[in-house]
C-alpha positions as a printed NumPy array, in Angstrom:
array([[  0.409,  -0.192,  -0.132],
       [  1.34 ,   3.691,  -1.039],
       [ -0.111,   6.798,  -0.809],
       [  1.118,  10.437,  -2.416],
       [  1.777,  13.86 ,  -1.263],
       [  1.92 ,  15.329,   0.746],
       [  2.429,  13.024,   3.119],
       [  4.252,   9.824,   1.469],
       [  2.982,   6.266,   3.344],
       [  4.378,   3.046,   2.079],
       [  3.611,  -0.402,   3.943],
       [  2.518,  -3.887,   2.999],
       [ -1.093,  -5.408,   4.445],
       [ -1.899,  -9.255,   3.882],
       [ -4.555,  -9.598,   1.482],
       [ -6.445, -11.263,   4.233],
       [ -6.97 ,  -8.09 ,   5.366],
       [ -7.435,  -6.25 ,   3.309],
       [-10.628,  -7.622,   1.936],
       [-12.602,  -6.894,   5.105],
       [-12.167,  -3.252,   4.394],
       [-13.835,  -3.575,   1.149],
       [-17.089,  -2.893,   2.833],
       [-16.727,  -0.886,   5.643],
       [-17.559,   2.27 ,   6.6  ],
       [-19.997,   4.669,   4.311],
       [-17.748,   5.017,   1.791],
       [-16.492,   2.004,   0.909],
       [-15.261,   0.241,  -2.761],
       [-18.647,  -2.194,  -1.64 ],
       [-20.672,   1.467,  -2.556],
       [-17.904,   3.092,  -4.685],
       [-15.863,   0.156,  -6.292],
       [-11.993,   1.148,  -7.512],
       [-10.669,   1.419, -10.744],
       [ -7.987,  -0.209, -11.423],
       [ -5.112,  -1.094, -14.451],
       [ -4.414,  -4.667, -14.956],
       [ -0.941,  -5.16 , -16.688],
       [  0.062,  -8.139, -17.668],
       [  2.45 , -10.227, -20.452],
       [  0.236, -11.822, -23.03 ],
       [  2.779, -13.347, -26.1  ],
       [  5.898, -11.595, -24.599],
       [  4.207,  -8.583, -25.17 ],
       [  3.475,  -6.124, -22.608],
       [ -0.727,  -5.016, -22.19 ],
       [ -3.054,  -3.426, -19.802],
       [ -6.549,  -3.371, -19.628],
       [ -8.378,  -1.017, -17.726],
       [-11.348,  -1.918, -14.959],
       [-13.998,  -2.179, -12.045],
       [-13.271,  -4.295,  -9.314],
       [-16.152,  -5.776,  -7.367],
       [-17.038,  -8.551,  -5.069],
       [-13.56 ,  -9.804,  -4.068],
       [-13.317, -13.595,  -3.181],
       [-10.096, -14.939,  -1.244],
       [-10.514, -18.544,  -1.844],
       [ -6.772, -19.607,  -0.027],
       [ -4.018, -17.389,  -0.958],
       [ -6.347, -16.848,  -4.251],
       [ -7.936, -13.503,  -4.389],
       [-10.188, -12.897,  -7.292],
       [-12.786,  -9.852,  -8.497],
       [-15.63 ,  -9.436, -10.825],
       [-14.636,  -6.932, -13.253],
       [-16.618,  -4.364, -15.56 ],
       [-13.498,  -3.616, -18.493],
       [-13.457,  -0.203, -19.591],
       [-10.807,   0.287, -21.502],
       [ -8.788,  -2.852, -23.211],
       [ -9.148,  -6.79 , -23.129],
       [ -8.378,  -9.551, -20.668],
       [ -7.294, -12.553, -22.387],
       [ -8.104, -15.939, -20.904],
       [ -5.054, -16.376, -19.49 ],
       [ -1.309, -14.559, -19.993],
       [  2.021, -14.407, -17.775],
       [  2.91 , -12.187, -15.076],
       [  0.528,  -9.619, -13.977],
       [ -0.223,  -7.094, -11.594],
       [ -3.02 ,  -5.1  , -10.613],
       [ -2.892,  -1.009,  -9.773],
       [ -5.755,  -0.123,  -7.45 ],
       [ -7.297,   3.673,  -7.756],
       [ -7.536,   4.412,  -4.382],
       [ -7.975,   8.215,  -4.725],
       [ -9.99 ,   9.76 ,  -1.81 ],
       [-10.649,   6.666,  -0.164],
       [-10.2  ,   6.287,   3.893],
       [ -6.814,   6.267,   5.859],
       [ -5.216,   8.028,   2.66 ],
       [ -3.861,  11.649,   2.613],
       [ -4.933,  14.142,  -0.166],
       [ -4.514,  12.325,  -3.395],
       [ -2.215,  13.949,  -6.121],
       [ -5.369,  15.552,  -8.047],
       [ -6.219,  17.763,  -5.157],
       [ -9.3  ,  15.21 ,  -3.945],
       [-10.021,  15.689,  -0.132],
       [-10.199,  12.01 ,   2.125],
       [-13.562,  11.029,   2.44 ],
       [-14.572,  10.597,   5.929]])
């Protein structure tokens, strides 16, 4: 986890600790799902898809989401992948780079 200016914070959170926060608070991800970019290797080429994340499910150590694809395509299978979640204005984050105030 990390935050942007003015107070830069970086840390780690186990997935099992993250999932319960999904529906916590009046401005939770459950009520206002976050956008994310899924970056992955497909045929040795880097590709991206922009998605809305919904309904996280943790089974053992595997985390999955239902997604709405906003841009790009997600293949049935691919190589290594990274998911970058946009948390602008979510609780416990300082002001975002866009100047959006922290949600109460």
